[in-house]
C-alpha distance (Angstrom), angle and dihedral (degrees) to the residues before:
residue distance angle dihedral
X1 . . .
X2 3.85 . .
X3 3.81 114.0 .
X4 3.82 96.5 20.4
X5 3.79 128.2 101.5
X6 3.77 119.7 -115.3
X7 3.80 118.5 -122.2
X8 3.79 136.4 -144.1
X9 3.79 92.9 -95.8
X10 3.84 92.3 57.8
X11 3.79 92.0 48.7
X12 3.82 92.2 50.1
X13 3.79 90.7 48.7
X14 3.82 90.6 49.6
X15 3.81 91.7 51.0
X16 3.79 91.2 49.5
X17 3.83 93.6 49.5
X18 3.81 91.7 42.8
X19 3.80 89.5 68.2
X20 3.83 90.4 71.0
X21 3.84 108.8 19.0
X22 3.78 139.5 42.2
X23 3.85 124.3 -84.2
X24 3.80 91.0 -104.4
X25 3.82 93.8 53.4
X26 3.81 93.3 42.2
X27 3.82 90.4 50.9
X28 3.79 90.5 51.3
X29 3.82 90.4 52.2
X30 3.83 90.2 49.8
X31 3.83 92.1 47.3
X32 3.80 100.2 -119.9
X33 3.80 136.1 104.3
X34 3.79 129.2 -80.3
X35 3.82 89.7 -118.1
X36 3.81 89.3 58.8
X37 3.80 88.2 49.0
X38 3.80 92.7 55.9
X39 3.81 90.0 46.6
X40 3.81 89.5 54.5
X41 3.79 89.2 50.4
X42 3.82 87.2 63.4
X43 3.86 96.7 41.5
X44 3.82 116.1 20.9
X45 3.86 96.2 -177.1
X46 3.77 116.9 132.8
X47 3.82 115.8 -109.0
X48 3.81 90.5 -116.3
X49 3.79 89.8 56.8
X50 3.80 92.2 54.3
X51 3.82 95.0 55.7
X52 3.76 114.7 105.3
X53 3.85 114.8 -122.8
X54 3.77 111.4 -93.2
X55 3.78 111.1 -110.1
X56 3.77 130.1 -154.1
X57 3.79 116.2 -74.7
X58 3.79 94.6 -159.5
X59 3.80 135.5 22.5
X60 3.80 117.7 -75.7
X61 3.86 105.9 -104.3
X62 3.80 91.2 -158.4
X63 3.79 98.3 46.9
X64 3.80 94.7 103.5
X65 3.79 99.1 42.3
X66 3.83 110.6 29.3
X67 3.81 100.6 75.7
X68 3.80 95.4 30.4
X69 3.83 100.7 43.2
X70 3.81 113.3 6.3
X71 3.81 98.0 48.7
X72 3.85 94.7 50.3
X73 3.80 88.3 50.0
X74 3.82 91.7 51.1
X75 3.81 91.2 47.7
X76 3.80 93.9 50.1
X77 3.82 94.8 45.2
X78 3.84 108.9 27.4
X79 3.80 94.9 177.3
X80 3.81 97.1 52.5
X81 3.80 116.8 123.9
X82 3.79 120.5 -114.4
X83 3.80 92.0 -126.0
X84 3.82 89.8 56.0
X85 3.80 90.0 52.1
X86 3.81 90.5 50.4
X87 3.81 92.4 50.1
X88 3.79 90.1 50.3
X89 3.81 91.2 50.4
X90 3.81 90.5 50.0
X91 3.80 89.0 51.3
X92 3.81 90.4 52.3
X93 3.82 94.1 39.7
X94 3.83 110.8 31.0
X95 3.80 90.9 -177.8
X96 3.83 90.7 67.2
X97 3.85 105.1 110.0
X98 3.83 123.9 -131.9
X99 3.81 90.9 -119.8
X100 3.81 90.5 70.9
X101 3.81 92.3 68.7
X102 3.82 95.8 90.2
X103 3.80 90.8 45.6
X104 3.80 90.7 53.6
X105 3.81 92.3 46.6
X106 3.82 91.3 52.9
X107 3.82 91.4 45.4
X108 3.82 91.8 50.2
X109 3.81 91.4 47.2
X110 3.81 90.6 51.9
X111 3.81 92.1 46.3
X112 3.81 91.6 51.5
X113 3.81 91.0 49.2
X114 3.82 91.6 52.5
X115 3.79 105.0 31.2
X116 3.80 107.3 6.5
X117 3.82 126.5 111.6
X118 3.78 122.9 -78.5
X119 3.80 114.9 -89.1
X120 3.77 129.8 -137.7
X121 3.80 115.6 -89.7
X122 3.79 121.4 -141.0
X123 3.80 111.8 -144.7
X124 3.78 114.5 -150.5
X125 3.79 112.5 -132.9
X126 3.80 135.6 -145.5
X127 3.83 106.6 -132.5
X128 3.79 115.8 -143.0
X129 3.83 115.7 -143.8
X130 3.77 112.5 -101.1
X131 3.77 92.8 9.7
X132 3.81 108.6 104.3
X133 3.78 139.4 24.0
X134 3.80 121.4 -179.1
X135 3.81 133.3 -152.8
X136 3.77 131.7 -164.9
X137 3.80 142.0 147.3
X138 3.80 127.0 -120.7
X139 3.80 127.4 -166.2
X140 3.83 115.4 -120.9
X141 3.81 99.8 -178.1
X142 3.81 93.5 110.5
X143 3.83 91.0 66.3
X144 3.82 91.6 68.2
X145 3.83 96.0 -139.4
X146 3.82 112.9 -179.8
X147 3.80 128.6 -157.4
X148 3.82 113.5 -156.9
X149 3.81 88.6 -18.5
X150 3.83 95.7 -50.6
X151 3.80 119.3 110.5
X152 3.79 110.9 -113.7
X153 3.80 115.7 -130.6
X154 3.78 100.8 -157.1
X155 3.77 148.9 135.1
X156 3.77 134.4 -146.2
X157 3.77 122.1 -122.4
X158 3.81 103.3 -142.9
X159 3.83 125.6 -161.8
X160 3.80 124.4 -176.5
X161 3.79 138.3 174.0
X162 3.79 108.3 -130.2
X163 3.83 95.7 -143.7
X164 3.82 107.7 41.0
X165 3.81 98.2 21.9
X166 3.83 96.6 -124.2
X167 3.83 107.9 169.5
X168 3.77 136.5 -163.8
X169 3.81 127.5 -178.7
X170 3.79 130.0 -168.3
X171 3.82 126.8 -172.0
X172 3.82 110.9 -118.7
X173 3.80 117.8 -163.0
X174 3.79 98.7 -169.0
X175 3.77 132.5 40.8
X176 3.77 130.0 -71.4
X177 3.79 107.6 -59.3
X178 3.77 141.5 149.9
X179 3.82 90.4 -105.6
X180 3.81 91.4 55.3
X181 3.81 91.7 45.6
X182 3.81 93.9 47.7
X183 3.81 94.1 47.3
X184 3.80 94.9 44.7
X185 3.81 94.7 43.7
X186 3.80 93.7 49.9
X187 3.80 91.9 46.7
X188 3.81 88.6 52.7
X189 3.81 94.8 47.9
X190 3.79 94.3 48.3
X191 3.80 91.2 46.3
X192 3.82 88.5 50.5
X193 3.80 93.9 46.2
X194 3.80 95.9 -133.7
X195 3.79 145.6 42.9
X196 3.83 130.8 -116.3
X197 3.79 120.6 -126.9
X198 3.83 93.6 -115.2
X199 3.79 132.7 36.0
X200 3.81 117.7 -157.7
X201 3.80 123.1 -164.3
X202 3.78 135.7 161.5
X203 3.80 121.5 -96.7
X204 3.86 91.2 -77.9
X205 3.81 88.1 -133.7
X206 3.82 91.0 151.8
X207 3.80 91.4 55.1
X208 3.84 91.4 49.3
X209 3.81 94.6 46.6
X210 3.83 115.5 120.2
X211 3.83 92.5 7.6
X212 3.79 122.9 127.4
X213 3.80 121.9 -127.6
X214 3.81 95.9 -91.8
X215 3.80 92.4 48.4
X216 3.82 91.1 49.4
X217 3.80 90.8 50.9
X218 3.80 90.5 48.8
X219 3.80 91.2 50.6
X220 3.80 90.9 49.6
X221 3.82 91.4 51.1
X222 3.80 91.6 48.6
X223 3.80 92.5 50.5
X224 3.81 90.9 48.8
X225 3.82 90.0 48.7
X226 3.80 90.4 50.9
X227 3.81 90.9 54.4
X228 3.82 91.9 45.5
X229 3.80 90.1 53.2
X230 3.82 88.9 60.8
X231 3.85 93.6 35.3
X232 3.81 91.8 -117.0
X233 3.77 124.0 145.0
X234 3.83 108.8 -127.4
X235 3.81 118.7 -134.7
X236 3.79 134.9 168.4
X237 3.76 135.1 -160.3
X238 3.78 120.2 -124.4
X239 3.78 116.1 -84.9
X240 3.79 112.5 -89.9
X241 3.83 94.1 8.7
X242 3.79 100.9 110.3
X243 3.81 96.9 170.1
X244 3.82 89.5 68.5
X245 3.79 84.6 68.8
X246 3.80 90.7 41.0
X247 3.81 96.9 130.8
X248 3.81 88.1 71.5
X249 3.82 103.1 22.8
X250 3.79 91.6 67.6
X251 3.81 90.2 44.4
X252 3.83 89.0 59.1
X253 3.77 90.9 67.9
X254 3.81 93.2 48.0
X255 3.82 92.2 48.8
X256 3.81 93.8 48.3
X257 3.80 90.2 47.6
X258 3.82 90.0 51.5
X259 3.82 91.1 49.8
X260 3.82 91.3 47.7
X261 3.81 91.6 50.1
X262 3.80 91.8 47.5
X263 3.81 90.9 51.3
X264 3.81 90.4 50.9
X265 3.80 91.6 50.4
X266 3.80 89.5 46.0
X267 3.79 88.4 55.3
X268 3.79 95.7 -139.3
X269 3.79 141.0 61.0
X270 3.82 92.5 -155.5
X271 3.80 120.9 106.9
X272 3.78 126.8 -176.8
X273 3.79 95.4 -135.8
X274 3.78 140.4 -1.0
X275 3.82 93.0 -105.2
X276 3.82 89.9 60.3
X277 3.81 91.7 53.2
X278 3.81 90.9 48.1
X279 3.81 90.6 53.0
X280 3.81 87.8 49.9
X281 3.83 90.9 55.4
X282 3.82 91.7 45.2
X283 3.82 91.1 54.2
X284 3.82 92.0 51.9
X285 3.82 92.5 49.6
X286 3.81 91.3 45.4
X287 3.81 90.6 55.1
X288 3.82 90.4 50.4
X289 3.82 90.9 50.3
X290 3.81 91.5 48.0
X291 3.82 89.7 63.1
X292 3.82 89.4 58.1
X293 3.81 97.1 37.5
X294 3.83 96.0 125.9
X295 3.81 94.0 50.7
X296 3.81 91.5 44.7
X297 3.81 92.5 50.6
X298 3.80 90.0 49.3
X299 3.81 92.3 51.4
X300 3.80 93.3 42.0
X301 3.80 88.5 63.9
X302 3.83 92.1 63.2
X303 3.83 98.0 42.6
X304 3.78 121.6 111.6
X305 3.79 116.4 -99.3
X306 3.79 117.5 -103.9
X307 3.81 122.3 -110.2
X308 3.78 120.5 -105.8
X309 3.80 93.9 -95.7
X310 3.78 143.7 6.1
X311 3.77 121.2 -92.1
X312 3.78 124.7 -129.2
X313 3.78 116.1 -65.5
X314 3.79 97.2 -179.6
X315 3.78 142.2 73.4
X316 3.78 118.5 -118.4
X317 3.81 119.5 -141.4
X318 3.81 134.1 173.1
X319 3.82 116.4 -136.0
X320 3.80 134.7 179.8
X321 3.80 120.0 -133.4
X322 3.81 107.1 -131.7
X323 3.78 131.7 -154.0
X324 3.83 87.7 -93.0
X325 3.78 87.2 76.5
X326 3.77 97.1 -108.6
X327 3.80 147.4 43.1
X328 3.80 136.7 -107.5
X329 3.80 120.6 -125.6
X330 3.82 126.1 171.2
X331 3.83 91.6 -11.3
X332 3.81 92.4 -52.1
X333 3.81 124.9 112.6
X334 3.82 115.9 -144.1
X335 3.81 124.8 -168.5
X336 3.81 121.6 -139.7
X337 3.83 132.4 176.8
X338 3.80 109.7 -65.8
X339 3.81 92.5 -123.2
X340 3.82 86.5 75.4
X341 3.83 93.5 61.3
X342 3.79 109.3 128.3
X343 3.81 94.4 19.5
X344 3.79 126.1 116.8
X345 3.79 111.7 -128.0
X346 3.78 130.0 -161.0
X347 3.80 111.0 -134.2
X348 3.78 126.0 -162.1
X349 3.79 105.5 -154.4
X350 3.82 115.0 -150.1
X351 3.78 127.8 173.1
X352 3.81 94.5 -98.4
X353 3.81 105.9 16.1
X354 3.81 147.5 28.7
X355 3.80 122.0 -132.0
X356 3.81 112.6 -155.8
X357 3.81 126.6 -152.1
X358 3.80 132.6 -177.0
X359 3.76 100.9 -151.3
X360 3.78 102.8 -48.1
X361 3.81 94.5 -25.6
X362 3.82 115.5 103.8
X363 3.81 112.2 -132.5
X364 3.82 112.1 179.4
X365 3.80 144.0 -58.5
X366 3.80 126.8 -99.0
X367 3.82 128.0 -165.0
X368 3.78 111.2 -109.4
X369 3.79 118.2 -112.5
X370 3.78 128.4 -151.8
X371 3.77 128.6 -141.0
X372 3.78 117.0 -124.4
X373 3.81 116.8 -91.0
X374 3.80 88.0 -114.9
X375 3.82 91.2 55.5
X376 3.81 98.4 -99.2
X377 3.80 113.0 150.3
X378 3.79 120.8 -112.3
X379 3.82 131.7 -151.0
X380 3.80 131.4 -141.6
X381 3.79 104.2 -164.5
X382 3.80 133.1 177.3
X383 3.81 109.5 -165.9
X384 3.81 89.9 -152.0
X385 3.81 89.2 68.9
X386 3.82 94.7 59.3
X387 3.82 106.6 22.6
X388 3.81 93.8 98.6
X389 3.82 90.3 55.6
X390 3.80 92.5 44.6
X391 3.79 90.4 55.6
X392 3.79 88.0 61.3
X393 3.84 92.9 43.2
X394 3.82 106.8 28.1
X395 3.82 94.1 160.8
X396 3.81 88.6 65.7
X397 3.81 86.5 76.7
X398 3.82 92.8 67.4
X399 3.82 97.3 71.9
X400 3.78 100.2 15.0
X401 3.81 112.2 151.6
X402 3.79 93.6 -135.7
X403 3.81 96.8 33.5
X404 3.83 95.4 127.6
X405 3.82 91.2 50.6
X406 3.81 91.2 47.9
X407 3.79 94.5 70.1
X408 3.81 109.9 86.9
X409 3.81 94.6 -151.6
X410 3.79 137.8 21.7
X411 3.83 92.1 -111.2
X412 3.81 91.0 63.9
X413 3.80 92.6 52.3
X414 3.79 93.1 48.6
X415 3.79 91.5 47.8
X416 3.81 90.5 52.7
X417 3.81 89.7 52.7
X418 3.81 89.2 53.7
X419 3.80 92.1 47.1
X420 3.81 90.8 52.1
X421 3.81 90.4 50.9
X422 3.82 96.3 50.6
X423 3.81 106.6 28.1
X424 3.75 137.4 49.4
X425 3.79 113.8 -88.4
X426 3.81 94.3 -109.2
X427 3.80 93.7 49.4
X428 3.81 92.8 44.3
X429 3.81 92.7 51.9
X430 3.81 92.6 45.4
X431 3.82 92.1 50.5
X432 3.78 92.7 47.6
X433 3.80 92.5 49.2
X434 3.82 89.6 50.0
X435 3.79 89.7 52.5
X436 3.81 91.5 51.8
X437 3.77 90.8 45.5
X438 3.80 90.9 51.0
X439 3.82 90.6 50.4
X440 3.80 90.1 51.9
X441 3.80 101.0 41.6
X442 3.82 96.8 42.8
X443 3.85 94.5 37.0
X444 3.80 90.1 -128.6
X445 3.81 102.6 125.7
X446 3.81 96.0 133.4
X447 3.81 95.5 40.2
X448 3.79 92.2 47.7
X449 3.82 90.1 49.3
X450 3.81 88.3 56.0
X451 3.81 90.8 52.8
X452 3.81 90.8 49.1
X453 3.81 90.4 50.1
X454 3.81 90.3 55.3
X455 3.82 90.5 48.8
X456 3.79 91.2 49.4
X457 3.80 89.7 52.1
X458 3.82 89.6 65.3
X459 3.83 119.1 67.3
X460 3.80 94.6 -130.3
X461 3.81 99.7 33.9
X462 3.82 113.1 138.7
X463 3.80 128.6 166.0
X464 3.81 118.8 -101.8
X465 3.80 104.2 -152.2
X466 3.82 94.9 -163.7
X467 3.80 91.7 52.4
X468 3.80 91.9 45.3
X469 3.82 92.8 50.4
X470 3.79 89.9 50.2
X471 3.81 91.6 46.8
X472 3.79 94.7 51.3
X473 3.81 96.3 36.3
X474 3.80 116.7 117.1
X475 3.81 113.4 -85.0
X476 3.84 108.1 -110.4
X477 3.79 90.2 -148.9
X478 3.79 90.2 58.2
X479 3.81 94.2 53.0
X480 3.81 115.1 96.8
X481 3.80 117.3 -115.4
X482 3.77 109.2 -122.9
X483 3.82 117.5 -162.3
X484 3.77 115.8 -165.9
X485 3.81 115.6 -160.8
X486 3.80 115.0 -158.2
X487 3.78 115.3 -142.9
X488 3.82 119.6 -142.1
X489 3.81 117.9 -99.5
X490 3.80 90.3 -120.8
X491 3.80 87.9 72.1
X492 3.79 90.1 64.7
X493 3.82 90.3 50.5
X494 3.80 89.5 53.9
X495 3.80 89.7 53.8
X496 3.80 93.1 48.9
X497 3.84 95.8 46.2
X498 3.87 97.6 78.1
X499 3.82 90.5 46.2
X500 3.84 90.5 52.6
X501 3.86 91.6 51.8
X502 3.82 91.5 51.8
X503 3.80 91.9 51.4
X504 3.83 90.3 49.2
């Protein structure tokens, strides 16, 4: 077309047509004039090859400092960010404008590509079926999940088969530990129905933190024993090199995104109890596994068979019950029935619970508490364990160390605050202890909490102990009528008579 420049595509088309037709015909096919065709016959260079290199339109603002100052800085600190280099140059040269930042970033990127240090190479792997399973933990605090109105500080233990993509997730209440790993891993293997030949985890640095040398060795031996029990070869990636665990690291993001989406569709992050939230996680993972069901079934066929039983997934500790009516373990005080004072108990420490034994006799299970991140002690208190002693010493409630944890529900705590405001300390403590005692003896903790809530809703509401005892007293109509008939004494003589004849 007259007045427009020809491009490389037209020239290539002309050269191709010129092999079979005349210059005039080839020029017509390429959509330019015959004169242009004859000019190309003399000089067949492409138009792009004839353009002169574009020069700078303004002076280089980095000409005086890049080679003399920036390059030595990049050579001495290879990992430094480009923005940090720019800020340092602005500190040294205040006249350097902000608009030069992008220019410096591009210049540094080009220098690193041409003269920078070698970078790490990630080698993609072919995963053999039944070969490798991977474990890791991922923090879920940013989702804001709440249990009974309290935000849940938790992690997910995440297991995945590298080949088929089978996944299993388990809610972990504490930090990364051997107990959490052992429980989550065994749950995953028994849900899968087999074990891979190799188990890969990270360096477990969080589990080893704050342990002395002997404790670290013991933890290493226990982890190795766990893998031997399932005939898996243990392996670990290098510390701080996450891509060596990439088959599960990338899956973390997909799982968290699926949980976040499911919470949005659910319309709430509140759950009534922990078991409900765990079922919620299990349903999400089950749906993910259903999409890979054929691959999982194919890999399941080549997995190793499971042993006859699970191995231990707990730590065992001996504790002494003190005169305070409980024991302290891992900066947490637990109450137990006072009849155990002075006894040494054997405690099996799980991630979310404690199982107590007296010798070989199982006693009961307690929920596991966690010390504050700043080191402040916590308390796990059951008011039923100490209510009989509080009835004898009600004033002990006033300054009790674990008073807030003693109240089983929020209504009890709020009622005690009102009693303290309106009654003398002695009377307030006595009334509160009677309320707790009533809740325990009549097994009406929830119902009594509802009554206290209604009283708290009125400005002058105060508990009437006589009315409450009558309200929660056993219903006489519901009690069975027992009629005892007394037999005459002569009946006993009739029974003894044959025995007396035999002895004679």
